[in-house]
Each structure stands twice: as structure tokens, then as C-alpha cells.
DSSP file (Angstrom, degrees, kcal/mol; ACC not computed):
  #  RESIDUE AA STRUCTURE BP1 BP2  ACC     N-H-->O    O-->H-N    N-H-->O    O-->H-N    TCO  KAPPA ALPHA  PHI   PSI    X-CA   Y-CA   Z-CA
    1    1 A M              0   0    0      0, 0.0    34,-0.0     0, 0.0     0, 0.0   0.000 360.0 360.0 360.0 156.0   -5.0  -29.1  -36.2
    2    2 A R        +     0   0    0      1,-0.2    75,-0.0    75,-0.1     0, 0.0   0.886 360.0  11.4 -71.5 -40.2   -2.6  -27.0  -34.2
    3    3 A T  S    S-     0   0    0     74,-0.2    -1,-0.2     0, 0.0     5,-0.1  -0.985  98.2 -85.3-137.8 144.9    0.5  -29.2  -34.9
    4    4 A P     >  -     0   0    0      0, 0.0     4,-1.7     0, 0.0     3,-0.3  -0.305  37.2-141.3 -54.4 126.3    1.0  -31.9  -37.5
    5    5 A L  H  > S+     0   0    0      1,-0.2     4,-2.4     2,-0.2     5,-0.2   0.853  96.8  57.5 -61.4 -39.1   -0.2  -35.1  -35.8
    6    6 A L  H  > S+     0   0    0      1,-0.2     4,-2.4     2,-0.2    -1,-0.2   0.902 105.4  50.8 -62.2 -40.6    2.5  -37.3  -37.2
    7    7 A V  H  > S+     0   0    0     -3,-0.3     4,-2.3     1,-0.2    -1,-0.2   0.909 110.8  49.5 -62.3 -42.0    5.2  -35.1  -35.7
    8    8 A L  H  X S+     0   0    0     -4,-1.7     4,-1.6     2,-0.2    72,-0.6   0.897 110.1  50.5 -64.5 -39.9    3.5  -35.3  -32.3
    9    9 A M  H  X S+     0   0    0     -4,-2.4     4,-0.5     1,-0.2    -2,-0.2   0.919 112.7  46.0 -65.4 -42.8    3.2  -39.1  -32.5
   10   10 A L  H >< S+     0   0    0     -4,-2.4     3,-0.8     1,-0.2     4,-0.3   0.879 109.0  55.9 -68.0 -36.9    6.8  -39.5  -33.3
   11   11 A A  H 3< S+     0   0    0     -4,-2.3     3,-0.4     1,-0.2    -1,-0.2   0.843 114.8  38.7 -64.0 -33.5    7.9  -37.1  -30.6
   12   12 A G  H >< S+     0   0    0     -4,-1.6     3,-1.5     1,-0.2    -1,-0.2   0.426  86.9  97.2 -97.0   1.7    6.1  -39.1  -28.0
   13   13 A S  T << S+     0   0    0     -3,-0.8    -1,-0.2    -4,-0.5    -2,-0.1   0.724  86.0  46.6 -68.5 -19.7    6.9  -42.5  -29.2
   14   14 A S  T 3  S+     0   0    0     -3,-0.4    -1,-0.3    -4,-0.3    -2,-0.1   0.356  86.6 113.5-101.9   6.7    9.8  -43.0  -26.8
   15   15 A C  S <  S-     0   0    0     -3,-1.5    68,-0.5     1,-0.1    66,-0.0  -0.501  70.5-112.8 -77.5 144.9    8.0  -41.8  -23.7
   16   16 A P        -     0   0    0      0, 0.0     2,-1.5     0, 0.0    -1,-0.1  -0.253  35.5 -98.1 -70.3 167.7    7.3  -44.2  -20.9
   17   17 A A  S    S+     0   0    0     65,-0.2     2,-0.6     1,-0.1     3,-0.2  -0.351  76.5 127.7 -89.0  56.5    3.7  -45.1  -20.1
   18   18 A F    >>  +     0   0    0     -2,-1.5     3,-1.3    63,-0.4     4,-0.6  -0.546  22.2 157.8-105.6  64.5    3.2  -42.8  -17.2
   19   19 A A  H >>  +     0   0    0     -2,-0.6     4,-2.1     1,-0.3     3,-1.3   0.840  65.1  63.1 -60.6 -36.6    0.0  -41.3  -18.6
   20   20 A S  H 34 S+     0   0    0      1,-0.3    -1,-0.3    -3,-0.2    -2,-0.1   0.775 104.0  49.5 -63.5 -24.8   -1.3  -40.1  -15.2
   21   21 A D  H <4 S+     0   0    0     -3,-1.3    -1,-0.3     1,-0.1    -2,-0.2   0.644 117.1  40.6 -83.3 -15.9    1.8  -37.8  -14.9
   22   22 A R  H << S+     0   0    0     -3,-1.3     2,-0.9    -4,-0.6    -2,-0.2   0.677 102.2  64.7-109.4 -21.4    1.3  -36.3  -18.4
   23   23 A C     <  +     0   0    0     -4,-2.1    -1,-0.2    31,-0.3    50,-0.0  -0.770  49.4 138.7-110.8  87.7   -2.5  -35.8  -18.8
   24   24 A V        +     0   0    0     -2,-0.9    -1,-0.1    -3,-0.1    31,-0.1  -0.223  27.6 136.5-121.4  41.8   -3.6  -33.2  -16.3
   25   25 A V        -     0   0    0     30,-0.3     5,-0.1     1,-0.1    -2,-0.0  -0.762  60.7-112.4 -93.4 130.3   -5.9  -31.2  -18.6
   26   26 A P    >   -     0   0    0      0, 0.0     3,-2.5     0, 0.0     4,-0.3  -0.380  28.0-121.3 -58.8 139.7   -9.3  -30.1  -17.3
   27   27 A Q  G >  S+     0   0    0      1,-0.3     3,-1.4     2,-0.2    -2,-0.0   0.779 110.4  66.7 -58.3 -28.0  -12.0  -32.1  -19.1
   28   28 A A  G 3  S+     0   0    0      1,-0.3    -1,-0.3     0, 0.0    -3,-0.0   0.730 100.9  51.0 -63.9 -20.5  -13.6  -28.8  -20.3
   29   29 A D  G <  S+     0   0    0     -3,-2.5    -1,-0.3     2,-0.1    -2,-0.2   0.396  83.4 117.8 -98.0   1.7  -10.4  -28.3  -22.4
   30   30 A W    <   -     0   0    0     -3,-1.4    46,-0.2    -4,-0.3     3,-0.1  -0.445  60.3-133.9 -70.9 141.0  -10.4  -31.7  -24.1
   31   31 A R        -     0   0    0     44,-3.0     5,-0.1    -2,-0.1    46,-0.1  -0.609  41.3 -81.6 -86.2 156.0  -10.8  -31.8  -27.8
   32   32 A P    >>  -     0   0    0      0, 0.0     4,-1.2     0, 0.0     3,-1.0  -0.301  29.1-132.8 -62.7 139.2  -13.3  -34.3  -29.3
   33   33 A V  H 3> S+     0   0    0      1,-0.3     4,-2.6     2,-0.2     5,-0.2   0.802 106.2  65.2 -60.7 -29.9  -12.0  -37.9  -29.6
   34   34 A E  H 3> S+     0   0    0      1,-0.2     4,-2.1     2,-0.2    -1,-0.3   0.836  97.8  54.4 -63.1 -32.2  -13.4  -37.9  -33.1
   35   35 A E  H <> S+     0   0    0     -3,-1.0     4,-1.9     2,-0.2    -1,-0.2   0.897 109.5  47.4 -67.3 -40.6  -10.9  -35.3  -34.1
   36   36 A L  H  X S+     0   0    0     -4,-1.2     4,-2.5     2,-0.2     5,-0.2   0.948 113.5  46.4 -64.6 -49.5   -8.1  -37.5  -32.8
   37   37 A T  H  X S+     0   0    0     -4,-2.6     4,-2.6     1,-0.2     5,-0.2   0.869 110.9  52.9 -65.1 -35.3   -9.3  -40.6  -34.5
   38   38 A A  H  X S+     0   0    0     -4,-2.1     4,-2.2    -5,-0.2    -1,-0.2   0.913 110.7  47.5 -64.3 -42.0   -9.8  -38.7  -37.8
   39   39 A G  H  X S+     0   0    0     -4,-1.9     4,-1.0     2,-0.2    -2,-0.2   0.908 113.9  46.3 -65.8 -42.6   -6.2  -37.3  -37.7
   40   40 A L  H ><>S+     0   0    0     -4,-2.5     5,-2.5     2,-0.2     3,-0.5   0.917 112.4  50.1 -66.4 -42.7   -4.8  -40.8  -36.9
   41   41 A T  H ><5S+     0   0    0     -4,-2.6     3,-1.9     1,-0.2    -2,-0.2   0.894 106.8  55.1 -62.2 -40.4   -6.8  -42.4  -39.6
   42   42 A A  H 3<5S+     0   0    0     -4,-2.2    -1,-0.2     1,-0.3    -2,-0.2   0.764 105.4  54.8 -63.2 -24.6   -5.7  -39.7  -42.1
   43   43 A N  T <<5S-     0   0    0     -4,-1.0    -1,-0.3    -3,-0.5    21,-0.2   0.204 130.7 -93.6 -94.6  14.7   -2.1  -40.7  -41.2
   44   44 A G  T < 5S+     0   0    0     -3,-1.9    -3,-0.2     1,-0.3    22,-0.2   0.500  78.3 140.5  93.4   4.6   -2.7  -44.4  -42.0
   45   45 A W      < -     0   0    0     -5,-2.5     2,-0.5    -6,-0.1    -1,-0.3  -0.474  43.5-145.4 -78.3 153.0   -3.7  -45.7  -38.6
   46   46 A T  E     -A   62   0A   0     16,-2.6    16,-2.5    -2,-0.1     2,-0.5  -0.988  18.5-153.7-114.0 118.0   -6.5  -48.3  -38.1
   47   47 A I  E     +A   61   0A   0     -2,-0.5    14,-0.3    14,-0.2     3,-0.1  -0.804  23.4 171.4 -98.9 126.6   -8.2  -47.6  -34.8
   48   48 A S  E     -     0   0A   0     12,-2.7     2,-0.3    -2,-0.5    13,-0.2   0.732  69.0  -6.7-101.7 -29.0   -9.9  -50.5  -33.1
   49   49 A N  E     -A   60   0A   0     11,-1.7    11,-3.2     2,-0.0     2,-0.4  -0.972  50.2-162.0-163.8 148.5  -10.8  -48.7  -29.8
   50   50 A V  E     +A   59   0A   0     -2,-0.3     2,-0.3     9,-0.2     9,-0.2  -0.997  20.3 168.4-133.7 131.3  -10.3  -45.5  -27.8
   51   51 A K  E     -A   58   0A   0      7,-2.3     7,-3.6    -2,-0.4     2,-0.5  -0.886  35.3-110.9-134.1 169.1  -10.8  -45.2  -24.1
   52   52 A T  E     +A   57   0A   0     -2,-0.3     2,-0.4     5,-0.2     5,-0.2  -0.893  39.8 167.2-101.9 127.0  -10.1  -42.7  -21.4
   53   53 A E  E >   -A   56   0A   0      3,-2.3     3,-2.0    -2,-0.5    -2,-0.0  -0.978  64.9 -12.9-144.2 129.0   -7.5  -43.7  -18.9
   54   54 A D  T 3  S-     0   0    0     -2,-0.4   -31,-0.3     1,-0.3   -32,-0.1   0.821 127.9 -53.3  52.8  36.2   -5.7  -41.6  -16.3
   55   55 A G  T 3  S+     0   0    0      1,-0.3   -30,-0.3   -31,-0.1    -1,-0.3   0.528 120.1 100.0  81.3   5.9   -6.9  -38.4  -17.9
   56   56 A C  E <  S-A   53   0A   0     -3,-2.0    -3,-2.3    18,-0.1     2,-0.5  -0.771  77.8-111.2-116.0 162.2   -5.6  -39.4  -21.4
   57   57 A Y  E     -AB  52  73A   0     16,-2.4    16,-3.0    -2,-0.3     2,-0.6  -0.845  31.6-156.3 -84.5 130.7   -7.1  -40.8  -24.5
   58   58 A E  E     -AB  51  72A   0     -7,-3.6    -7,-2.3    -2,-0.5     2,-0.5  -0.955   8.0-159.2-111.8 118.3   -5.7  -44.3  -25.0
   59   59 A V  E     -AB  50  71A   0     12,-3.1    12,-2.1    -2,-0.6     2,-0.4  -0.835   6.3-166.7-104.0 129.2   -5.8  -45.5  -28.6
   60   60 A Y  E     +AB  49  70A   0    -11,-3.2   -12,-2.7    -2,-0.5   -11,-1.7  -0.935  43.7  74.2-111.1 134.6   -5.7  -49.2  -29.5
   61   61 A G  E    S-AB  47  69A   0      8,-2.1     8,-3.0    -2,-0.4     2,-0.4  -0.974  77.6 -54.7 166.5-148.8   -5.0  -50.1  -33.1
   62   62 A H  E     -AB  46  68A   0    -16,-2.5   -16,-2.6    -2,-0.3     6,-0.2  -0.991  42.2-133.2-130.2 136.0   -2.4  -50.4  -35.8
   63   63 A D    >   -     0   0    0      4,-2.5     3,-2.3    -2,-0.4   -19,-0.1  -0.092  45.2 -81.3 -77.7-175.8   -0.1  -47.6  -37.0
   64   64 A K  T 3  S+     0   0    0      1,-0.3    -1,-0.1   -21,-0.2   -19,-0.1   0.710 131.9  54.1 -63.4 -20.0    0.6  -46.8  -40.6
   65   65 A D  T 3  S-     0   0    0      2,-0.1    -1,-0.3     3,-0.0     3,-0.1   0.395 120.4-107.7 -92.6   2.6    3.2  -49.6  -40.8
   66   66 A G  S <  S+     0   0    0     -3,-2.3     2,-0.3     1,-0.3    -2,-0.1   0.505  70.6 146.3  85.2   4.9    0.7  -52.2  -39.5
   67   67 A K        -     0   0    0      1,-0.1    -4,-2.5    -5,-0.0    -1,-0.3  -0.582  54.6-115.1 -77.5 134.0    2.3  -52.4  -36.1
   68   68 A R  E     -B   62   0A   0     -2,-0.3     2,-0.3    -6,-0.2    -6,-0.3  -0.504  44.3-177.1 -67.5 132.7   -0.1  -53.0  -33.2
   69   69 A V  E     -B   61   0A   0     -8,-3.0    -8,-2.1    -2,-0.2     2,-0.3  -0.956  32.9-169.6-136.2 151.5   -0.1  -50.0  -30.8
   70   70 A E  E     +B   60   0A   0     -2,-0.3    14,-2.3   -10,-0.2    15,-0.5  -0.890  30.8 173.9-134.5 104.0   -1.5  -48.8  -27.6
   71   71 A V  E     -BC  59  83A   0    -12,-2.1   -12,-3.1    -2,-0.3     2,-0.4  -0.926  27.0-139.2-123.1 137.7   -0.7  -45.1  -27.3
   72   72 A F  E     -BC  58  82A   0     10,-3.0     9,-2.7    -2,-0.4    10,-0.8  -0.782  22.0-166.3 -91.4 135.6   -1.7  -42.5  -24.8
   73   73 A F  E     -BC  57  80A   0    -16,-3.0   -16,-2.4    -2,-0.4     7,-0.2  -0.971  27.4-114.2-124.6 139.0   -2.5  -39.0  -26.1
   74   74 A D     >  -     0   0    0      5,-2.7     4,-2.2    -2,-0.4     5,-0.1  -0.539  27.8-138.9 -63.4 129.8   -2.9  -35.7  -24.3
   75   75 A P  T  4 S+     0   0    0      0, 0.0   -44,-3.0     0, 0.0    -1,-0.1   0.626  96.3  42.3 -74.8 -11.6   -6.6  -34.8  -24.8
   76   76 A A  T  4 S+     0   0    0    -46,-0.2    -2,-0.0     3,-0.1   -53,-0.0   0.799 130.3  20.4 -99.3 -36.3   -6.0  -31.1  -25.5
   77   77 A T  T  4 S-     0   0    0      2,-0.1   -74,-0.2   -46,-0.1     3,-0.1   0.607  89.6-131.8-107.7 -15.9   -3.0  -31.2  -27.7
   78   78 A F     <  +     0   0    0     -4,-2.2     2,-0.3     1,-0.3   -70,-0.0   0.697  51.0 156.9  63.1  22.7   -3.1  -34.8  -29.1
   79   79 A E        -     0   0    0     -5,-0.1    -5,-2.7     1,-0.1     2,-0.4  -0.611  50.0-115.7 -73.6 134.2    0.6  -35.1  -28.2
   80   80 A A  E     +C   73   0A   0    -72,-0.6    -7,-0.3    -2,-0.3     3,-0.1  -0.604  37.5 176.7 -71.0 126.3    1.6  -38.8  -27.8
   81   81 A V  E     -     0   0A   0     -9,-2.7   -63,-0.4    -2,-0.4     2,-0.3   0.311  54.4 -38.3-118.7   6.7    2.6  -39.1  -24.1
   82   82 A G  E     -C   72   0A   0    -10,-0.8   -10,-3.0   -65,-0.1    -1,-0.4  -0.886  51.8-131.7 155.7 175.9    3.4  -42.7  -23.8
   83   83 A S  E     -C   71   0A   0    -68,-0.5   -12,-0.2    -2,-0.3   -66,-0.1  -0.961  20.5-130.0-151.5 167.0    2.4  -46.3  -24.7
   84   84 A D              0   0    0    -14,-2.3   -13,-0.1    -2,-0.3    -1,-0.0   0.255 360.0 360.0-100.3   8.1    1.8  -49.7  -23.4
   85   85 A D              0   0    0    -15,-0.5    -1,-0.2     0, 0.0   -14,-0.1   0.467 360.0 360.0 -78.5 360.0    4.1  -51.3  -25.9
């Protein structure tokens, strides 16, 4: 991965949920969703669902601490860009 995923998740954890303003990546530049879920799972997350919303990946599941999360990720960088929490 380009940047440690955990650092990216923590950096974006306080961002508001304005995913449409943050995910403006052409679909040709998106990285595979399987790469995102593998990275999150390796960091202790349990993923229940991933969908595409407003140009972002929206991940539903539980973080490494067992907290329920709904987090938006930039599809090219996997930077956390907001949440529905």
C-alpha cells in the first residue's frame, strides 16, 4: 500500500460526512475494493458490507476495538474522508 492504512483511517476519523465533496476520483483510477477490505481486515476490522456512495467506498462493519462504523474512503488513496457515525 502507498501509505499505512491505519494512519489514513485515524487522519480521517474526525472529518464530517461530506463524501461527495471529497471523492472526486475518475472511476478508471479507483483501486479494487478487495484491496481496501484486505487492508482493513489486516488492521483488525470486521467488514459486513461495502458499497459505493457519492464516488466513495462506504464501509460498514466494526473497527479493531469492536465499535460499529460506517466510514467513507477515497477509492484511489483509501484515505478515510468521513463517516456516518
